[in-house]
PDB file with one MODEL, atoms N, CA, C and O in Angstrom:
MODEL        1
ATOM      1  N   MET A   1     -18.918 -35.425  50.656  1.00  0.00           N
ATOM      2  CA  MET A   1     -17.966 -35.082  49.428  1.00  0.00           C
ATOM      3  C   MET A   1     -18.752 -34.862  48.194  1.00  0.00           C
ATOM      4  O   MET A   1     -19.678 -35.602  47.863  1.00  0.00           O
ATOM      5  N   LYS A   2     -18.345 -33.783  47.490  1.00  0.00           N
ATOM      6  CA  LYS A   2     -19.018 -33.327  46.268  1.00  0.00           C
ATOM      7  C   LYS A   2     -18.692 -34.305  45.215  1.00  0.00           C
ATOM      8  O   LYS A   2     -17.542 -34.713  45.056  1.00  0.00           O
ATOM      9  N   GLN A   3     -19.846 -34.746  44.379  1.00  0.00           N
ATOM     10  CA  GLN A   3     -19.636 -35.574  43.273  1.00  0.00           C
ATOM     11  C   GLN A   3     -18.817 -34.985  42.209  1.00  0.00           C
ATOM     12  O   GLN A   3     -18.958 -33.800  41.907  1.00  0.00           O
ATOM     13  N   ARG A   4     -17.942 -35.771  41.607  1.00  0.00           N
ATOM     14  CA  ARG A   4     -17.075 -35.232  40.506  1.00  0.00           C
ATOM     15  C   ARG A   4     -17.506 -36.041  39.260  1.00  0.00           C
ATOM     16  O   ARG A   4     -17.556 -37.271  39.284  1.00  0.00           O
ATOM     17  N   ILE A   5     -17.810 -35.315  38.185  1.00  0.00           N
ATOM     18  CA  ILE A   5     -18.251 -36.049  36.963  1.00  0.00           C
ATOM     19  C   ILE A   5     -17.292 -35.447  35.829  1.00  0.00           C
ATOM     20  O   ILE A   5     -17.125 -34.241  35.649  1.00  0.00           O
ATOM     21  N   TYR A   6     -16.711 -36.437  35.119  1.00  0.00           N
ATOM     22  CA  TYR A   6     -15.829 -36.194  33.953  1.00  0.00           C
ATOM     23  C   TYR A   6     -16.796 -35.904  32.773  1.00  0.00           C
ATOM     24  O   TYR A   6     -17.701 -36.708  32.545  1.00  0.00           O
ATOM     25  N   ILE A   7     -16.648 -34.816  32.032  1.00  0.00           N
ATOM     26  CA  ILE A   7     -17.538 -34.504  30.947  1.00  0.00           C
ATOM     27  C   ILE A   7     -16.679 -34.469  29.626  1.00  0.00           C
ATOM     28  O   ILE A   7     -15.538 -34.007  29.653  1.00  0.00           O
ATOM     29  N   ASP A   8     -17.160 -34.891  28.639  1.00  0.00           N
ATOM     30  CA  ASP A   8     -16.630 -34.799  27.271  1.00  0.00           C
ATOM     31  C   ASP A   8     -17.475 -33.819  26.252  1.00  0.00           C
ATOM     32  O   ASP A   8     -18.407 -33.144  26.689  1.00  0.00           O
ATOM     33  N   THR A   9     -17.149 -33.788  25.077  1.00  0.00           N
ATOM     34  CA  THR A   9     -17.909 -32.949  24.211  1.00  0.00           C
ATOM     35  C   THR A   9     -19.314 -33.389  24.003  1.00  0.00           C
ATOM     36  O   THR A   9     -20.178 -32.548  23.757  1.00  0.00           O
ATOM     37  N   SER A  10     -19.624 -34.783  24.095  1.00  0.00           N
ATOM     38  CA  SER A  10     -20.964 -35.151  23.953  1.00  0.00           C
ATOM     39  C   SER A  10     -21.851 -34.528  25.004  1.00  0.00           C
ATOM     40  O   SER A  10     -22.997 -34.186  24.710  1.00  0.00           O
ATOM     41  N   VAL A  11     -21.360 -34.367  26.226  1.00  0.00           N
ATOM     42  CA  VAL A  11     -22.082 -33.814  27.383  1.00  0.00           C
ATOM     43  C   VAL A  11     -22.389 -32.275  26.988  1.00  0.00           C
ATOM     44  O   VAL A  11     -23.502 -31.757  27.078  1.00  0.00           O
ATOM     45  N   VAL A  12     -21.283 -31.672  26.561  1.00  0.00           N
ATOM     46  CA  VAL A  12     -21.374 -30.237  26.373  1.00  0.00           C
ATOM     47  C   VAL A  12     -22.400 -30.075  25.080  1.00  0.00           C
ATOM     48  O   VAL A  12     -23.334 -29.274  25.128  1.00  0.00           O
ATOM     49  N   GLY A  13     -22.179 -30.794  24.079  1.00  0.00           N
ATOM     50  CA  GLY A  13     -23.127 -30.731  22.937  1.00  0.00           C
ATOM     51  C   GLY A  13     -24.591 -31.169  23.183  1.00  0.00           C
ATOM     52  O   GLY A  13     -25.537 -30.686  22.561  1.00  0.00           O
ATOM     53  N   GLY A  14     -24.709 -32.160  24.178  1.00  0.00           N
ATOM     54  CA  GLY A  14     -26.098 -32.646  24.560  1.00  0.00           C
ATOM     55  C   GLY A  14     -26.889 -31.518  25.189  1.00  0.00           C
ATOM     56  O   GLY A  14     -28.119 -31.577  25.195  1.00  0.00           O
ATOM     57  N   TYR A  15     -26.274 -30.550  25.689  1.00  0.00           N
ATOM     58  CA  TYR A  15     -26.969 -29.271  26.243  1.00  0.00           C
ATOM     59  C   TYR A  15     -27.767 -28.745  25.291  1.00  0.00           C
ATOM     60  O   TYR A  15     -28.824 -28.247  25.679  1.00  0.00           O
ATOM     61  N   PHE A  16     -27.492 -28.732  24.022  1.00  0.00           N
ATOM     62  CA  PHE A  16     -28.215 -28.088  22.998  1.00  0.00           C
ATOM     63  C   PHE A  16     -29.037 -28.996  22.021  1.00  0.00           C
ATOM     64  O   PHE A  16     -29.809 -28.541  21.177  1.00  0.00           O
ATOM     65  N   ASP A  17     -28.789 -30.348  22.228  1.00  0.00           N
ATOM     66  CA  ASP A  17     -29.348 -31.353  21.317  1.00  0.00           C
ATOM     67  C   ASP A  17     -30.686 -31.820  21.948  1.00  0.00           C
ATOM     68  O   ASP A  17     -30.721 -32.223  23.110  1.00  0.00           O
ATOM     69  N   GLU A  18     -31.841 -31.753  21.119  1.00  0.00           N
ATOM     70  CA  GLU A  18     -33.147 -32.074  21.654  1.00  0.00           C
ATOM     71  C   GLU A  18     -33.199 -33.512  22.151  1.00  0.00           C
ATOM     72  O   GLU A  18     -33.956 -33.794  23.079  1.00  0.00           O
ATOM     73  N   GLU A  19     -32.433 -34.431  21.580  1.00  0.00           N
ATOM     74  CA  GLU A  19     -32.429 -35.776  21.911  1.00  0.00           C
ATOM     75  C   GLU A  19     -31.836 -35.994  23.404  1.00  0.00           C
ATOM     76  O   GLU A  19     -32.324 -36.836  24.158  1.00  0.00           O
ATOM     77  N   PHE A  20     -30.886 -35.277  23.720  1.00  0.00           N
ATOM     78  CA  PHE A  20     -30.226 -35.364  25.013  1.00  0.00           C
ATOM     79  C   PHE A  20     -30.493 -34.314  26.095  1.00  0.00           C
ATOM     80  O   PHE A  20     -30.040 -34.448  27.231  1.00  0.00           O
ATOM     81  N   LYS A  21     -31.228 -33.280  25.725  1.00  0.00           N
ATOM     82  CA  LYS A  21     -31.507 -32.299  26.690  1.00  0.00           C
ATOM     83  C   LYS A  21     -32.112 -32.668  27.955  1.00  0.00           C
ATOM     84  O   LYS A  21     -31.836 -32.105  29.014  1.00  0.00           O
ATOM     85  N   GLU A  22     -32.969 -33.650  27.831  1.00  0.00           N
ATOM     86  CA  GLU A  22     -33.775 -34.253  29.077  1.00  0.00           C
ATOM     87  C   GLU A  22     -32.807 -34.714  30.183  1.00  0.00           C
ATOM     88  O   GLU A  22     -33.085 -34.549  31.370  1.00  0.00           O
ATOM     89  N   ALA A  23     -31.648 -35.304  29.766  1.00  0.00           N
ATOM     90  CA  ALA A  23     -30.737 -35.772  30.749  1.00  0.00           C
ATOM     91  C   ALA A  23     -29.652 -34.748  30.996  1.00  0.00           C
ATOM     92  O   ALA A  23     -29.127 -34.695  32.108  1.00  0.00           O
ATOM     93  N   THR A  24     -29.278 -33.916  30.003  1.00  0.00           N
ATOM     94  CA  THR A  24     -28.176 -33.055  30.203  1.00  0.00           C
ATOM     95  C   THR A  24     -28.536 -31.762  30.931  1.00  0.00           C
ATOM     96  O   THR A  24     -27.729 -31.275  31.723  1.00  0.00           O
ATOM     97  N   LEU A  25     -29.614 -31.238  30.715  1.00  0.00           N
ATOM     98  CA  LEU A  25     -30.054 -29.941  31.479  1.00  0.00           C
ATOM     99  C   LEU A  25     -30.110 -30.126  33.009  1.00  0.00           C
ATOM    100  O   LEU A  25     -29.577 -29.257  33.700  1.00  0.00           O
ATOM    101  N   PRO A  26     -30.677 -31.128  33.571  1.00  0.00           N
ATOM    102  CA  PRO A  26     -30.524 -31.439  34.902  1.00  0.00           C
ATOM    103  C   PRO A  26     -29.143 -31.567  35.522  1.00  0.00           C
ATOM    104  O   PRO A  26     -28.880 -31.234  36.677  1.00  0.00           O
ATOM    105  N   LEU A  27     -28.307 -32.067  34.671  1.00  0.00           N
ATOM    106  CA  LEU A  27     -26.908 -32.241  35.090  1.00  0.00           C
ATOM    107  C   LEU A  27     -26.235 -30.789  35.276  1.00  0.00           C
ATOM    108  O   LEU A  27     -25.569 -30.464  36.259  1.00  0.00           O
ATOM    109  N   PHE A  28     -26.501 -30.023  34.237  1.00  0.00           N
ATOM    110  CA  PHE A  28     -25.893 -28.629  34.335  1.00  0.00           C
ATOM    111  C   PHE A  28     -26.580 -27.936  35.344  1.00  0.00           C
ATOM    112  O   PHE A  28     -25.932 -27.046  35.895  1.00  0.00           O
ATOM    113  N   ASP A  29     -27.845 -28.139  35.760  1.00  0.00           N
ATOM    114  CA  ASP A  29     -28.520 -27.474  36.842  1.00  0.00           C
ATOM    115  C   ASP A  29     -27.797 -27.743  38.085  1.00  0.00           C
ATOM    116  O   ASP A  29     -27.482 -26.818  38.833  1.00  0.00           O
ATOM    117  N   ARG A  30     -27.504 -29.038  38.358  1.00  0.00           N
ATOM    118  CA  ARG A  30     -26.723 -29.432  39.560  1.00  0.00           C
ATOM    119  C   ARG A  30     -25.371 -28.867  39.702  1.00  0.00           C
ATOM    120  O   ARG A  30     -24.865 -28.575  40.785  1.00  0.00           O
ATOM    121  N   PHE A  31     -24.780 -28.722  38.484  1.00  0.00           N
ATOM    122  CA  PHE A  31     -23.428 -28.101  38.399  1.00  0.00           C
ATOM    123  C   PHE A  31     -23.496 -26.540  38.798  1.00  0.00           C
ATOM    124  O   PHE A  31     -22.714 -26.010  39.587  1.00  0.00           O
ATOM    125  N   GLU A  32     -24.543 -25.890  38.135  1.00  0.00           N
ATOM    126  CA  GLU A  32     -24.746 -24.487  38.576  1.00  0.00           C
ATOM    127  C   GLU A  32     -25.048 -24.293  40.004  1.00  0.00           C
ATOM    128  O   GLU A  32     -24.680 -23.265  40.572  1.00  0.00           O
ATOM    129  N   LYS A  33     -25.713 -25.244  40.633  1.00  0.00           N
ATOM    130  CA  LYS A  33     -26.050 -25.065  42.023  1.00  0.00           C
ATOM    131  C   LYS A  33     -24.977 -25.549  42.972  1.00  0.00           C
ATOM    132  O   LYS A  33     -25.178 -25.591  44.186  1.00  0.00           O
ATOM    133  N   GLY A  34     -23.830 -25.917  42.411  1.00  0.00           N
ATOM    134  CA  GLY A  34     -22.574 -26.290  43.088  1.00  0.00           C
ATOM    135  C   GLY A  34     -22.703 -27.654  43.748  1.00  0.00           C
ATOM    136  O   GLY A  34     -21.990 -27.894  44.723  1.00  0.00           O
ATOM    137  N   GLU A  35     -23.575 -28.586  43.284  1.00  0.00           N
ATOM    138  CA  GLU A  35     -23.780 -29.908  43.933  1.00  0.00           C
ATOM    139  C   GLU A  35     -22.726 -30.817  43.272  1.00  0.00           C
ATOM    140  O   GLU A  35     -22.418 -31.861  43.846  1.00  0.00           O
ATOM    141  N   ILE A  36     -22.173 -30.495  42.141  1.00  0.00           N
ATOM    142  CA  ILE A  36     -21.306 -31.447  41.384  1.00  0.00           C
ATOM    143  C   ILE A  36     -20.167 -30.500  40.828  1.00  0.00           C
ATOM    144  O   ILE A  36     -20.319 -29.309  40.554  1.00  0.00           O
ATOM    145  N   THR A  37     -18.998 -31.232  40.710  1.00  0.00           N
ATOM    146  CA  THR A  37     -17.906 -30.530  39.954  1.00  0.00           C
ATOM    147  C   THR A  37     -17.685 -31.252  38.610  1.00  0.00           C
ATOM    148  O   THR A  37     -17.640 -32.479  38.529  1.00  0.00           O
ATOM    149  N   PHE A  38     -17.549 -30.414  37.554  1.00  0.00           N
ATOM    150  CA  PHE A  38     -17.282 -31.126  36.243  1.00  0.00           C
ATOM    151  C   PHE A  38     -15.737 -31.250  36.217  1.00  0.00           C
ATOM    152  O   PHE A  38     -14.990 -30.328  36.548  1.00  0.00           O
ATOM    153  N   VAL A  39     -15.323 -32.467  35.797  1.00  0.00           N
ATOM    154  CA  VAL A  39     -13.857 -32.660  35.623  1.00  0.00           C
ATOM    155  C   VAL A  39     -13.621 -32.608  34.089  1.00  0.00           C
ATOM    156  O   VAL A  39     -14.293 -33.296  33.321  1.00  0.00           O
ATOM    157  N   VAL A  40     -12.621 -31.750  33.664  1.00  0.00           N
ATOM    158  CA  VAL A  40     -12.371 -31.558  32.243  1.00  0.00           C
ATOM    159  C   VAL A  40     -11.013 -31.848  32.000  1.00  0.00           C
ATOM    160  O   VAL A  40     -10.194 -31.934  32.915  1.00  0.00           O
ATOM    161  N   SER A  41     -10.698 -32.026  30.646  1.00  0.00           N
ATOM    162  CA  SER A  41      -9.238 -32.276  30.335  1.00  0.00           C
ATOM    163  C   SER A  41      -8.863 -31.464  29.151  1.00  0.00           C
ATOM    164  O   SER A  41      -9.745 -30.796  28.611  1.00  0.00           O
ATOM    165  N   ASN A  42      -7.640 -31.446  28.683  1.00  0.00           N
ATOM    166  CA  ASN A  42      -7.219 -30.750  27.573  1.00  0.00           C
ATOM    167  C   ASN A  42      -7.771 -31.416  26.255  1.00  0.00           C
ATOM    168  O   ASN A  42      -7.854 -30.805  25.189  1.00  0.00           O
ATOM    169  N   LEU A  43      -8.083 -32.525  26.409  1.00  0.00           N
ATOM    170  CA  LEU A  43      -8.725 -33.298  25.297  1.00  0.00           C
ATOM    171  C   LEU A  43     -10.150 -32.670  24.931  1.00  0.00           C
ATOM    172  O   LEU A  43     -10.519 -32.509  23.768  1.00  0.00           O
ATOM    173  N   LEU A  44     -10.904 -32.335  26.052  1.00  0.00           N
ATOM    174  CA  LEU A  44     -12.049 -31.724  25.793  1.00  0.00           C
ATOM    175  C   LEU A  44     -11.890 -30.297  25.063  1.00  0.00           C
ATOM    176  O   LEU A  44     -12.668 -29.945  24.176  1.00  0.00           O
ATOM    177  N   ASP A  45     -10.850 -29.531  25.498  1.00  0.00           N
ATOM    178  CA  ASP A  45     -10.519 -28.209  24.986  1.00  0.00           C
ATOM    179  C   ASP A  45     -10.262 -28.504  23.383  1.00  0.00           C
ATOM    180  O   ASP A  45     -10.743 -27.784  22.507  1.00  0.00           O
ATOM    181  N   LEU A  46      -9.540 -29.516  23.150  1.00  0.00           N
ATOM    182  CA  LEU A  46      -9.174 -29.742  21.653  1.00  0.00           C
ATOM    183  C   LEU A  46     -10.415 -30.099  20.870  1.00  0.00           C
ATOM    184  O   LEU A  46     -10.618 -29.593  19.766  1.00  0.00           O
ATOM    185  N   GLU A  47     -11.255 -30.968  21.426  1.00  0.00           N
ATOM    186  CA  GLU A  47     -12.433 -31.335  20.673  1.00  0.00           C
ATOM    187  C   GLU A  47     -13.476 -30.206  20.533  1.00  0.00           C
ATOM    188  O   GLU A  47     -14.213 -30.128  19.550  1.00  0.00           O
ATOM    189  N   LEU A  48     -13.503 -29.380  21.508  1.00  0.00           N
ATOM    190  CA  LEU A  48     -14.374 -28.115  21.361  1.00  0.00           C
ATOM    191  C   LEU A  48     -13.939 -27.183  20.277  1.00  0.00           C
ATOM    192  O   LEU A  48     -14.788 -26.446  19.776  1.00  0.00           O
ATOM    193  N   LEU A  49     -12.707 -27.143  19.868  1.00  0.00           N
ATOM    194  CA  LEU A  49     -12.219 -26.220  18.781  1.00  0.00           C
ATOM    195  C   LEU A  49     -13.029 -26.318  17.594  1.00  0.00           C
ATOM    196  O   LEU A  49     -13.282 -25.319  16.920  1.00  0.00           O
ATOM    197  N   ASN A  50     -13.481 -27.553  17.279  1.00  0.00           N
ATOM    198  CA  ASN A  50     -14.167 -27.834  15.997  1.00  0.00           C
ATOM    199  C   ASN A  50     -15.703 -27.863  16.209  1.00  0.00           C
ATOM    200  O   ASN A  50     -16.441 -28.139  15.263  1.00  0.00           O
ATOM    201  N   ALA A  51     -16.166 -27.596  17.381  1.00  0.00           N
ATOM    202  CA  ALA A  51     -17.615 -27.696  17.694  1.00  0.00           C
ATOM    203  C   ALA A  51     -18.273 -26.340  17.266  1.00  0.00           C
ATOM    204  O   ALA A  51     -17.583 -25.332  17.112  1.00  0.00           O
ATOM    205  N   PRO A  52     -19.614 -26.348  17.081  1.00  0.00           N
ATOM    206  CA  PRO A  52     -20.422 -25.187  16.820  1.00  0.00           C
ATOM    207  C   PRO A  52     -20.101 -24.130  17.918  1.00  0.00           C
ATOM    208  O   PRO A  52     -19.723 -24.474  19.038  1.00  0.00           O
ATOM    209  N   LYS A  53     -20.267 -22.832  17.552  1.00  0.00           N
ATOM    210  CA  LYS A  53     -20.008 -21.687  18.422  1.00  0.00           C
ATOM    211  C   LYS A  53     -20.702 -21.808  19.800  1.00  0.00           C
ATOM    212  O   LYS A  53     -20.080 -21.636  20.848  1.00  0.00           O
ATOM    213  N   GLN A  54     -22.031 -22.113  19.751  1.00  0.00           N
ATOM    214  CA  GLN A  54     -22.686 -22.175  21.043  1.00  0.00           C
ATOM    215  C   GLN A  54     -22.222 -23.315  22.017  1.00  0.00           C
ATOM    216  O   GLN A  54     -22.296 -23.221  23.243  1.00  0.00           O
ATOM    217  N   VAL A  55     -21.739 -24.395  21.341  1.00  0.00           N
ATOM    218  CA  VAL A  55     -21.162 -25.515  22.167  1.00  0.00           C
ATOM    219  C   VAL A  55     -19.778 -25.039  22.592  1.00  0.00           C
ATOM    220  O   VAL A  55     -19.441 -25.199  23.765  1.00  0.00           O
ATOM    221  N   ARG A  56     -19.000 -24.496  21.764  1.00  0.00           N
ATOM    222  CA  ARG A  56     -17.615 -23.956  22.312  1.00  0.00           C
ATOM    223  C   ARG A  56     -17.659 -23.027  23.468  1.00  0.00           C
ATOM    224  O   ARG A  56     -16.851 -23.023  24.397  1.00  0.00           O
ATOM    225  N   GLU A  57     -18.765 -22.173  23.311  1.00  0.00           N
ATOM    226  CA  GLU A  57     -18.868 -21.070  24.437  1.00  0.00           C
ATOM    227  C   GLU A  57     -19.617 -21.377  25.619  1.00  0.00           C
ATOM    228  O   GLU A  57     -19.674 -20.542  26.522  1.00  0.00           O
ATOM    229  N   LEU A  58     -20.246 -22.575  25.723  1.00  0.00           N
ATOM    230  CA  LEU A  58     -21.185 -22.910  26.850  1.00  0.00           C
ATOM    231  C   LEU A  58     -20.304 -22.905  28.177  1.00  0.00           C
ATOM    232  O   LEU A  58     -20.633 -22.204  29.133  1.00  0.00           O
ATOM    233  N   LEU A  59     -19.293 -23.629  28.195  1.00  0.00           N
ATOM    234  CA  LEU A  59     -18.535 -23.679  29.408  1.00  0.00           C
ATOM    235  C   LEU A  59     -17.824 -22.462  29.927  1.00  0.00           C
ATOM    236  O   LEU A  59     -17.450 -22.389  31.098  1.00  0.00           O
ATOM    237  N   LEU A  60     -17.626 -21.423  28.965  1.00  0.00           N
ATOM    238  CA  LEU A  60     -16.978 -20.164  29.257  1.00  0.00           C
ATOM    239  C   LEU A  60     -17.886 -19.391  30.127  1.00  0.00           C
ATOM    240  O   LEU A  60     -17.381 -18.511  30.825  1.00  0.00           O
ATOM    241  N   LYS A  61     -19.133 -19.596  30.179  1.00  0.00           N
ATOM    242  CA  LYS A  61     -19.973 -18.802  31.222  1.00  0.00           C
ATOM    243  C   LYS A  61     -19.801 -19.060  32.661  1.00  0.00           C
ATOM    244  O   LYS A  61     -20.273 -18.324  33.528  1.00  0.00           O
ATOM    245  N   TYR A  62     -19.051 -20.221  32.914  1.00  0.00           N
ATOM    246  CA  TYR A  62     -18.922 -20.479  34.254  1.00  0.00           C
ATOM    247  C   TYR A  62     -17.440 -20.201  34.712  1.00  0.00           C
ATOM    248  O   TYR A  62     -16.522 -20.362  33.908  1.00  0.00           O
ATOM    249  N   PRO A  63     -17.217 -19.803  35.938  1.00  0.00           N
ATOM    250  CA  PRO A  63     -15.991 -19.553  36.559  1.00  0.00           C
ATOM    251  C   PRO A  63     -15.031 -20.836  36.343  1.00  0.00           C
ATOM    252  O   PRO A  63     -15.449 -21.989  36.444  1.00  0.00           O
ATOM    253  N   SER A  64     -13.745 -20.509  36.045  1.00  0.00           N
ATOM    254  CA  SER A  64     -12.849 -21.721  35.808  1.00  0.00           C
ATOM    255  C   SER A  64     -12.612 -22.487  37.223  1.00  0.00           C
ATOM    256  O   SER A  64     -12.278 -23.672  37.235  1.00  0.00           O
ATOM    257  N   ASP A  65     -12.795 -21.782  38.337  1.00  0.00           N
ATOM    258  CA  ASP A  65     -12.583 -22.689  39.500  1.00  0.00           C
ATOM    259  C   ASP A  65     -13.786 -23.581  39.844  1.00  0.00           C
ATOM    260  O   ASP A  65     -13.758 -24.276  40.859  1.00  0.00           O
ATOM    261  N   ASN A  66     -14.840 -23.574  39.018  1.00  0.00           N
ATOM    262  CA  ASN A  66     -15.909 -24.604  39.164  1.00  0.00           C
ATOM    263  C   ASN A  66     -15.570 -25.880  38.588  1.00  0.00           C
ATOM    264  O   ASN A  66     -16.319 -26.848  38.718  1.00  0.00           O
ATOM    265  N   PHE A  67     -14.482 -25.932  37.957  1.00  0.00           N
ATOM    266  CA  PHE A  67     -14.047 -27.104  37.202  1.00  0.00           C
ATOM    267  C   PHE A  67     -12.788 -27.694  37.887  1.00  0.00           C
ATOM    268  O   PHE A  67     -11.987 -26.982  38.492  1.00  0.00           O
ATOM    269  N   GLU A  68     -12.666 -28.969  37.765  1.00  0.00           N
ATOM    270  CA  GLU A  68     -11.533 -29.629  38.043  1.00  0.00           C
ATOM    271  C   GLU A  68     -10.802 -30.071  36.800  1.00  0.00           C
ATOM    272  O   GLU A  68     -11.382 -30.763  35.963  1.00  0.00           O
ATOM    273  N   ARG A  69      -9.537 -29.691  36.653  1.00  0.00           N
ATOM    274  CA  ARG A  69      -8.862 -29.909  35.393  1.00  0.00           C
ATOM    275  C   ARG A  69      -7.814 -31.026  35.619  1.00  0.00           C
ATOM    276  O   ARG A  69      -6.975 -30.985  36.518  1.00  0.00           O
ATOM    277  N   VAL A  70      -7.953 -32.113  34.641  1.00  0.00           N
ATOM    278  CA  VAL A  70      -6.945 -33.157  34.664  1.00  0.00           C
ATOM    279  C   VAL A  70      -6.187 -33.196  33.470  1.00  0.00           C
ATOM    280  O   VAL A  70      -6.661 -32.810  32.402  1.00  0.00           O
ATOM    281  N   SER A  71      -4.922 -33.684  33.594  1.00  0.00           N
ATOM    282  CA  SER A  71      -4.047 -33.656  32.509  1.00  0.00           C
ATOM    283  C   SER A  71      -4.124 -34.978  31.634  1.00  0.00           C
ATOM    284  O   SER A  71      -4.420 -36.031  32.199  1.00  0.00           O
ATOM    285  N   LEU A  72      -3.897 -34.957  30.426  1.00  0.00           N
ATOM    286  CA  LEU A  72      -3.922 -36.207  29.641  1.00  0.00           C
ATOM    287  C   LEU A  72      -2.514 -36.756  29.762  1.00  0.00           C
ATOM    288  O   LEU A  72      -1.518 -36.128  29.402  1.00  0.00           O
ATOM    289  N   THR A  73      -2.498 -37.991  30.302  1.00  0.00           N
ATOM    290  CA  THR A  73      -1.224 -38.703  30.657  1.00  0.00           C
ATOM    291  C   THR A  73      -0.923 -39.662  29.440  1.00  0.00           C
ATOM    292  O   THR A  73      -1.843 -40.097  28.746  1.00  0.00           O
ATOM    293  N   GLU A  74       0.389 -39.973  29.209  1.00  0.00           N
ATOM    294  CA  GLU A  74       0.815 -40.943  28.434  1.00  0.00           C
ATOM    295  C   GLU A  74      -0.035 -42.221  28.580  1.00  0.00           C
ATOM    296  O   GLU A  74      -0.568 -42.739  27.598  1.00  0.00           O
ATOM    297  N   GLU A  75      -0.142 -42.694  29.767  1.00  0.00           N
ATOM    298  CA  GLU A  75      -0.816 -43.943  30.076  1.00  0.00           C
ATOM    299  C   GLU A  75      -2.302 -43.830  29.591  1.00  0.00           C
ATOM    300  O   GLU A  75      -2.829 -44.821  29.085  1.00  0.00           O
ATOM    301  N   ALA A  76      -2.974 -42.694  29.722  1.00  0.00           N
ATOM    302  CA  ALA A  76      -4.360 -42.573  29.258  1.00  0.00           C
ATOM    303  C   ALA A  76      -4.333 -42.549  27.808  1.00  0.00           C
ATOM    304  O   ALA A  76      -5.309 -43.022  27.225  1.00  0.00           O
ATOM    305  N   ILE A  77      -3.318 -42.046  27.096  1.00  0.00           N
ATOM    306  CA  ILE A  77      -3.315 -42.072  25.635  1.00  0.00           C
ATOM    307  C   ILE A  77      -3.160 -43.450  25.109  1.00  0.00           C
ATOM    308  O   ILE A  77      -3.798 -43.819  24.124  1.00  0.00           O
ATOM    309  N   LYS A  78      -2.285 -44.262  25.773  1.00  0.00           N
ATOM    310  CA  LYS A  78      -2.087 -45.657  25.439  1.00  0.00           C
ATOM    311  C   LYS A  78      -3.379 -46.510  25.552  1.00  0.00           C
ATOM    312  O   LYS A  78      -3.720 -47.300  24.673  1.00  0.00           O
ATOM    313  N   LEU A  79      -4.105 -46.284  26.747  1.00  0.00           N
ATOM    314  CA  LEU A  79      -5.283 -47.019  27.033  1.00  0.00           C
ATOM    315  C   LEU A  79      -6.324 -46.597  25.964  1.00  0.00           C
ATOM    316  O   LEU A  79      -7.112 -47.444  25.545  1.00  0.00           O
ATOM    317  N   ALA A  80      -6.357 -45.431  25.546  1.00  0.00           N
ATOM    318  CA  ALA A  80      -7.389 -44.940  24.601  1.00  0.00           C
ATOM    319  C   ALA A  80      -7.122 -45.655  23.097  1.00  0.00           C
ATOM    320  O   ALA A  80      -8.029 -46.034  22.357  1.00  0.00           O
ATOM    321  N   ASP A  81      -5.852 -45.745  22.839  1.00  0.00           N
ATOM    322  CA  ASP A  81      -5.370 -46.276  21.527  1.00  0.00           C
ATOM    323  C   ASP A  81      -5.755 -47.816  21.544  1.00  0.00           C
ATOM    324  O   ASP A  81      -6.086 -48.310  20.466  1.00  0.00           O
ATOM    325  N   THR A  82      -5.742 -48.527  22.553  1.00  0.00           N
ATOM    326  CA  THR A  82      -6.018 -49.838  22.627  1.00  0.00           C
ATOM    327  C   THR A  82      -7.506 -49.979  22.537  1.00  0.00           C
ATOM    328  O   THR A  82      -8.025 -51.094  22.581  1.00  0.00           O
TER     329      THR A  82
ENDMDL
END
């Protein structure tokens, strides 16, 4: 079974950040090779709206079917608020 990894804006931004590149670039390499699936949510979409252009556009270079999309549920919102 292919590994699924939920990513948030810190992972996407880490692709360009010198401090986090060492860990992030191999993760994206595995994603590009099809070894893992990135799980994303509409919360990521919202957070990326205010990100720098290169961060906003990074995920756009990959086909949408390479991602698994999950919806933000009311239960998840309540959990985050606590």
